[in-house]
N, C-alpha and C positions, 0 to 999 in steps of 0.2 A: 135314564137312570135318575131316580129322585132321592132326596134326603130330607129329613125333618130338621127344623130349626126352631129355637126359642129365643126371642129377642125382646129387650125392654121396649115398651110402647106406652103411649098415652091415648086414651079414648076421649073424643069430644063429639059434640053434635052441632050441626048448623042446618037450619031450614028443614029439620026433620030427617036429615041424613047422618048416620053414624060414621065417623072417621076414626082411623087409628094412625097415629104418627109414630114413626120409628126411624132408625138409621139402617141402611142396607148397603152392602158392598156392590160395586158395579158388576162384578162377575155374576151375581145372583139376579140383579136387575135385568141384564141383557138376556138372561135365560128365561125368566118367568114372564117378562113383558112381551106383548104383541100389539100390533096396530090393527084395530078393527075399523075399516073404512067403508062408508056407505056405497052400495051399488058397485062393489069391486069383485073381481074374480080371484080365485085362490091360486094365483100364478106366481106371486113373488114371496120371498122370505119375509116373515113377520106380518103377513096379511091374511085375514080370514073373511069370507064373503057374507055380507048381509046378516051379521050376527047381532043379537040384541045388545044394545049399548054402543053400537058403532056410530061415532060422530066425527072421526078424523078425516083429514085431507090427505092428498097425495104427498108422499115424501119428496122434499126438495133436495136433489143430490148435491147441488152446490153448497147448500147450507150444511148438509151432513159432513162434507169434506172440510168446511170451515171449522165446524165444531171438533172434528177429529184432530185437526192441526192445533186448535186451541188447547185440547186435552194433552196432546203430546208436548206442548210447550209449557205445561204446568198450570194451565187454567183451572179455576175452581168453579164448583156448582153448589153454592150454599143454599140456593132456592130449591124447593121440593119438587119431586116427581109425584104425580097422582095416578094411582092404579085402581082399577075396578076388578076385584077378584071374581073370576067367572068359573073357575074349576070346581068340581065336586070334591076335590081332595081337601085336605085339612087347612083351615084358617080359623083359628079360635083365639079370642082374647080372654085372658084369665090372670088375675093377680098382677096387673100392670105388665103383663108379658103377652106377646103375640106368638102363637104357635102356628107354623105354616110349613107346607110341603114345598120344597124347591124342585121344580120340574119344568119342562118345556111348555111355554105358552099357557101359564096359569092365570094371568091377569091382563085385561085390556089396559092400554095406556090412554088415560083421559087427557093428561097434559104432560108433555115432555118427550114426545115421539122423536123429535129431531135430536134432542140431547142423548137419548138412549141409543139411537142409531149411530150418532157420532162417536159416542163412547165405545160402542161395539166395534166400530171401524178402527179406533185407536187401540183397542185391546188386541186386535189381530196383529198389530205391529209392536206392541209393548205390553208384555204380560202383567207388569206391575200395576197397570191401570185397573186391573180387576180388583185390587184391594182398596181403591179409593172409596170412601164412604159417602153416600148421598142421602140427604133427608128424603124420606119417602112417606107418602100418605096413602093408606089403603081404604077402599070402600068394598062392599061385597054384594054381588048379584044385583046391581042397580039396573033399572030399565034404561032404554034409550033416552026417554024423556029426562030422567034424572041425570044421566051422563051429559046430555046436551046442556042442561041448566048449569052444571059445574063448568063445562067447557066454555060456554058463552060468558059466564061470570068472570072467568079469567081473561079470555081473549077479547071481550068487548068492553067491559066496565073498567078493567085494569089496563091502562095503556103502557106500552113499553117505554122505559126511560131513554131518551136520546143518548147515544153513546158519548156525545161531546159534553154532556153535563158533568163528567168527571174531569173537567179541564185541569184543575189544579193537581190532580193525581196522575195525569197522563205520563209525565216523565218517569214516574216511579212505577206505576202499574202496567203501562203499555209502552215500553221504550221503542218497540218496533212499529208502532202505529202512527199514522200521520193525523194529528189532531185537526189540522186545517181541512183536510178532506172530510173527516167525520162531521165537523161543525158545519161546513158548507153544505154537505149532504142533508143534514138535519134541517137546515134552513130551506133548502130546496123542497124537502118533503112537506114542510108547512106551507110553503108557497103553492104547492100543488094540491094539498088536501084540505086546508082550513077554509071554512065557509066565508071568512072575511077577506080572503086573499083575492086581489085582482087577477092573479094568475092561476086560479083554481082550475085544475085539469088541463093546464097549458104547459106543464113541464113534461118533456118527452123522455120517458125512460126507455132503455134498450129493450127491444123485442115487444114493445107495445104497439097498438094499432097505428097505422099510418094516418097522418092528419095534415091538413094544410095549416101552416103556421105552427106555433109552439116553440118553446125554447129547449133545446137538448140539455139533458141533465149535465153532461160534460161541460157545456158552455156556462151554465149557472155556477157549477162548482169552481171552475177555473177563475171566473171573474170575482166571485165572492171571496176567494182565498186572499185577494188583495186587500179586502176589508178586514180580514180576521187576523192577519199576521201580528205576532206579539211585538215585534220591534218597531215596525213602521206601518202597521195597519191602522186605518182611521177609526175603526170601532173602539179599539183600545185607547187611542189618542183622545177620543171624545167621550170616554167613560160609558160606552155602550157595550157592556161586557157579557151580559147574560143572553142566553138563547132567546128568551122571551122578548127582551128589549130590542135585540137586533132584528128579530122577525117583525116586531111591531113597527119599528122605524121603516122597514121596507114596505109593509102594508100601507102605512100612512103616506109614504112618498108616492107609491104607484097608484094610490087612490086618486091623486090629482090627474094622472093620465087617463085612468078609467072614466072619471067624471067628465073630462074634457071631450073624450071621444064618444061618450054616451052609447047609443045603440050601435055605433060603428066600432066599438072597442074590440069585438070578436071578429070583425070583418077582415078580409085579406088586404084591404086598402090601408090598414093600420100597421105601420112598420114596427110598433112596439110589442107586437105578438110574434115577432121574429127575432132571431139572435142579434142581428146588427143593431136594431133599435133598442133592445134590452140592454146591450152592452153600452151603447151611447148614453142611455139614461143613467146607468150606474156610474159612468165616468163623471157626469155632471154632479151627481150626488156626492161622489168621493172628493172631487176637486173643488167644488164651490159651496154646495148647500149645507153639508154637515157642519162646517166651521161657522156658518152664519147661524144655524140652529144652536150650536154650542155657545155662541156668544151671548145668547139670550136664555140659555138653559131650557130650550123649548124644542122638542122633537115631535110635537103633536101634528095631527093631520091639518089643523087650522094653520099652523105655521108654514107647512109646505105649500098650502094653497096661497098664502100671502107672498111667498117667495117666487113661485113659478106661475106666471100669468099667461095661460094659453090664449092665443087669439083664435077663437073657434071658427072664424071665417077663413083662416089661413093655416089650418092644421097640417102637420107634416104627413105626407102620404107615401105609401110604398112606391107609387109610380115615379116619384121624384128621384129615386135612387136606382131605378131599374137600369141594368147594364153597367153599373159602376162596380169596381172591385170592392171587396169587403172593407178595406181601410178607407177608401174614398167615400163609400156610402156612410160609414160611421162618422167620418169627419163632417160630412154635409149635415147629417142629423144633429150632431153635437153643436155645430155652428148655429143652427136654427134654434135649438133648445136654449143656447146662451142668450139669444135675442129675446126670449120670453122671461128671462130672469128679472126679478124685481127685488133688489136688496134694500130698498128704502122703507119697506113696510114691516118692520120687525115688531113683534108683540112685546109689551112691557110686562114681563113676568119675572118673578124671582126664583121659581123652582122649576125643575125639570118636569115635563109632561110627556107621558107615553100613552 
């Protein structure tokens, strides 16, 4: 069953594509929108096979469930959904109004597939969700190439904001969420993905490929939480408060290890690409080095090189801790790291460096 609607809208153009911006209720969005995914079969709800304009990926059921719960808890979606109208039925812009036919599968979802799927799941449990209004942008009869341009512009050029950047608003906006986990996870993501990170591709996420070495995400998050605590966390104590600064300090610090080990940094003989060595290194940073850096207001890479003097002829090797328990192995690495400390060579600088 279809019906006609007339809603206020604004027309604009970018890169030769005409867009119409309006507000649409969720109950209409979930009805008219469908996901067109490349090389898919028409087996699942909301999917159509190999249709012009298809650019989407497989829906992530875990993410849909998370969005559903977010909606049911009163979460908001002030950011827009982008749809490509593919139906031959009515879509017309006239006198600052958009006239359209509301029916099943009228428009491909270019951006917002998980939001719409999550909203649809929430709607099945709570009918009032259908009246929530969502900013919506329409295009019409775009080719696959044009849809891909829009999709890539959003998902490549525009990077999602790390959740923990809303730090000051957490107690108000997200009382049920754990800021420490979100911030530690954001740092872990940067350690794993940034080109400057000594641990690029060495953070092990659940269900990723098996690899020799690497630091499990759970280990990274658990240990970094000790740095991030508001009351007794060292990052706060030494005024390293932003995600960018916290990440930069870790990059600078672990660059010393990467340089010392050189071509052996990614070899299994290096204990610092395993959880025990990683944790020991963070313990030294937390207990000794950060306070020395803070004393001279200098957290630069050069500062860490001056404080931690590796003896390249006696590097710590994984074989030295073979057969030891986790605690014993960490204690042995920590003891040897302390022997490399050189707190006599502090830089004479007045300002913080990052």
